[in-house]
N, C-alpha and C positions, 0 to 999 in steps of 0.2 A: 224152137229156138229158146235158149235159156237166158232170160234177162235178169237173173238174180244178181245182186250186188254182194260181193264178199263182205262179211262183217269182221271188224277188228275188235278183239277183246282187249279192253284196257287193263293194264297191270295195276292192280290196287294192293298188291302185297307190300309188306314193309321192306325197308332196306336192311339186308342181312350183314352188310359190311361191319357195322359196329360190333356185332356178336363175334365175328371172326377176329377183328382187331383186338378186342378185349380178351378173348380167349388166348390169343397169341401173347399180348402184352403182359397180362397179369401172370401167366405162367413163366414168361421170360424174366420178369422182375424177381419172382420167387426163386427160380433156379440161380440167378446171378447174385442174389443175396448170399446164397451158398458159395458160389464161386468167389465172391468178395471176402469170404471168411466169416460171415456172421453166424452161420450154423451149419451143422453136418447135413449131408444128403439124407433125407428121411422120407417116410411115407407121405407126408404132406405134399412134397414136390412131385412124387410119383403119381399120387392121386390127381393132382392138378394136371399133370402131363397126360394122363389118360382121359379125364373127364372134360376139362375145359380147354386145355391146349390141344387135345386130340379130337375127341368126339364133337365138341361144339364147333370147332373150326371146319371139320368135314361137313357137318350139317350146313354151316354158313356157305361153304363152297358149293354144295348141291343147290342151295337156294339161289346163289348167284348164277349157276348154270341155267336155271329156269328163267332167269332174267336176261340171258344171253350175254353175260359178262365173262368173257373168256379169261381175262387177266385175273379177276378176283377168284374165279373158279379154280384156276391153276394154282394160285397162291394159297388159298385157304385149304384146299384138299391136300396139297403137297405138304404144307407146314403142319397140318393136322396129323398127317401120317408120319412126319418127322418126329413129332412128340411121341406118338405111339411106338415108333421104332426105337427111339432113344430109351423109353421105359423098358422095352423088350431087351435091349442090349444090356441093361442093368439087371433086370430081374431073371432072365433065362439062366444065366450062369449060377445065380443063387439057388435056383431050383434044380441044379445039376442036370439040366437038359442039354447044355452045350457049353463048351469052354468059353471063357471071357475073351473079348477082343483085346489084342495087345495095342501098344501105343501107335504102331505103324498103321494098323487097321483103323483105329479110331481117327487118326489124322487124315487118312484117305476118305473116310466117311464124312468128316467135317469139311474137308476141302471140296468134296463134290457138292455139298450143300452150299458152300461159298460160291462155287462157279455158277450154280443154278441161280443164286441170289444176285450175282452180278448182272445177269441177263434180265432178271425181273426188275432190278434197279434201273436199268436203261429204259424199261417200259414206263417207269414212274415220271419220266420227263414229259409224258403226254397227260399226266394226271394233276397232281398238286404237290406243293412244297412239303407238306406234312408227310406224305407217303415217301417222298425222296429222302427225308431224314430217317424214317423207319427202315427203308430198304438199304440206304447207304450205311447206317450204323450196323445193320444186321450183316451186311457183307463183311465189314471190318471184324465184327464179332466172330463169324465163322472162321475166318482166316487166323485170327488170334488164337482161337480154340485149337485149330489144327496145328499151328506152330507150337502151342503149349504142350500138345501131346507128343509130337515128333521130336521136339528138342528137350523133352523132360524139363520144362521150364521151372524156374524158381517159384516159390509160393508168392513172392512179390508180383511176378508177372501174371500169375493166375488171378491174384486179387485185382490187379489192374484190368484184366480181361472182364472180371465180374462187374467192375464199375462201368466199363464201356457197355456191357450188356444191360445194366440198369438204365442207361441213357436210351438204348434201343427200346426196351420194354416200356418205359414211361412215355416215349414218343408214340408208341402204338396205342397206349391207353388214352393219351390226349387226343389222338386222331379219331379213335372210336367214340369217345365221349363228346367231342366237338360235333360230330355228325348227329348224335342224338339231340344235343342241346339246340343246335342250329335248326334242326327239323321241328322241334317242339315250339320254338319261338318264331319260326318262319322268317328268320333273318340271321345274318352272320353275327353270332355272339362270340364264338371262339374261332378265330381265323384259321383256315387251312392252307392259305396261299394258293388259291385257285389260279390255274394257268389260262391265259387268254388264248383262244384258238382262232 
C-alpha cells in the first residue's frame, strides 16, 4: 500500500504579464506615431516589431502557459506573431520574395485580427478595467485600420487612427507598469480597476 502524499510545487516565478504588455504597448505607440504622421515607417519600428513586440511577447506567452493562464498565453503569443507577420508583410516584398498585399488583402488581415480581439475583449470582463481599455481600444484600432485600407481613406482618417492607436498603446504600457509598481510596493499604487468576483 502506497501512503505517499503528493507534493505540490509552489510557483515562485515572476509575473510575465508586464513584459508582454510592455512589448505590445511600446511597439504599438511607435507604430502609431508613424500612423499619426510624425515620421515615416522605418527600421526602428520594424526592429521593435521583431524584437519587443514579437519575440518578447511570445516569450511572455510561453511563460504564462507554464503558469496555466490560457487567456494571457493566447493573447501574448498571438499578438507576438501578429507583429512578426506584420513585419514579414512589409519586408518580404522589399526582398522580392513575394508580391505585396493589396488594400483588400490588408483589410482582410486587419479585420481578422479585429474579430479575434473582439472575443478577447469579452474575456477581459472577467479580469480588470485596465485590460478592458487595452482590448477595447485595440478592437477599435484594428477595424479603423481595416477600413482605412479598404476605403483608401484620407490621410486625416489615417492620422486619427494613429491617435487612437496611441491611446491603446499607452493603456497597455500603463497596465504593464502598474503591475510592476504594485508588486514592488506590495499595495495598489497605480490602480487597475480590479473586478470583484
